[in-house]
N, C-alpha and C positions, 0 to 999 in steps of 0.2 A: 504494500500500500504506500509506504513512504517513497519507494523508488518511483512509483507512478506520479506521486505528488511532485517529486523533484523534477521529473521530466516535463510535467504539465506547467509548473511554475516557470521553468526556464524557457519553454516555448512561448508562453504568454508574455513574459518579460521581453523576449527577443522581438515578438510581434509589436509590442508597444514601442520599442525603440525604433524599429523599422518604420512604423507609421509616423512617428515624430520626424524622423530624418527624411523620409521620402514623400510624405503626404502633407502633414500639418505645416511644417516650416516652409517648403516651397510654395504651397498654396497661399499662405498668408502674404508672402512677398509678391505673389502674382496678382492678387486682387486688392490689396490694401496699400495705402501710402506707406513709405518707408518707416516713418515714425510709429504709425499704428501697427504695422506688421512687427516691428521690433518689440513693441509693448506686448502684443499678443504672444509672440514666441517666448518672451521672457516669462510670461505667465504660464505657458505650457511647461517650460523647464522648471519653474517653481513648483509645479504640481508633480512633475516626473521625478525630481530629486528625492523627496521623502518616500515615494513609492519604491524607487530603486533601492534605497537604504533598507526598507522593510523587507523587500523580496530577497535581497542579498543575505540579510541576517537569517531569515527563515531557511533559505537554501543551505546556508552553512550549518545551522542547527540540525536540519534534516540529514545532511551528510554525516555529521558527527554521530547521530543516532544510528544510521545505517552501518557505520563503521563499528560502533559498539556492538550492535547486533551480530555483525559478522565475527567479531572476536569471540563473543559468547557462544557462537555456533562452532567454534574451533578453527576459524579462518585466521588469516594473517592481517594484522592491522597496517593500513596505509595512512600514515599521519598526514602526508601532503599529497593527496590524490588530486587528479584534475578536477574532480567534482567539488573539491574544497578550494583549490587554488583559483579556479576561474571566477567564482562569485567573490572571492577576496580581491581579485584584480578589479572587478567591476565596482566593488564597494570603494576601493581606493580611488578609482577614476571619478566616481560620483562625489566623494568628499573633496578631492583636489580640484576637480573640474568645475563643480558648481559652488560648493561652500567656500572653497579657497579662492577661486578666481572671480566669482561674481562681485564681491565687494570691491576688488581691484578694478574690475571693468566699470563699475558705477563711478569710481573715482576718476578713471581715465576719461569717461564721457563728460565729466564735469570739468575736465582740464587739469586735474591733479594726478598725482601718482607717478610712478617711475617708468611705466611702459605705456605704449599707445594702445588705444582700444582695439585696433586691428591686430596687433601682436597678441594681445590677451585673448581676443576672439579666436585666433588661430590655434592657440594652445588649448583653449576650451573645446574647440572642435576636434582636436586630436584626442583629448581625453574621452569625449563622447564616442568617437570612432573606435577607440581601443575598448571601451566599455561594451559597445555593441558587438564587436568581434568576440570578446570574451563570453558574453551571454549567448551568442549564437553557437559558439564552440561548446559551451556547456549543454545547450539543448541538443546538439549533435551527439556529444559524448553520452548524454543521459539516454538517448534513444538507441544508439548503435551498440554500445557495449553493455551486455546484460549484467545485472547485479550479481555479485558473487554469492549471495544467499537468496533463497526464495521466500 
């Protein structure tokens, strides 16, 4: 049951990130004025960040539970499996990319700060891309490789 939950959450999370990257953000900039689209996309990311934090933590807890169950069944413990490492990478990218860079981007928009808005936006985009790849890889790994215990 937990293995299916893990695969389902990873797939749903990956779908959310793909929708944001390829539907919501481009559509906003296609139909709204630049300032309005920026405000809309900022709101989308403000909603996505806590969702990503919660899902990453749940997936990490599920993986720890599955690993514990495997050890109790006589299996070998994998402390740093891909199923634990990938949500950890996504969690780091969320914290650094949104919670770390967002205040700096606001300062750069106001004309303060050490880096330009464009540079910070590029770094933020890179973090979002890495997060998306990590989540999609997790969904792939969760679906392809069977659980070690049943």
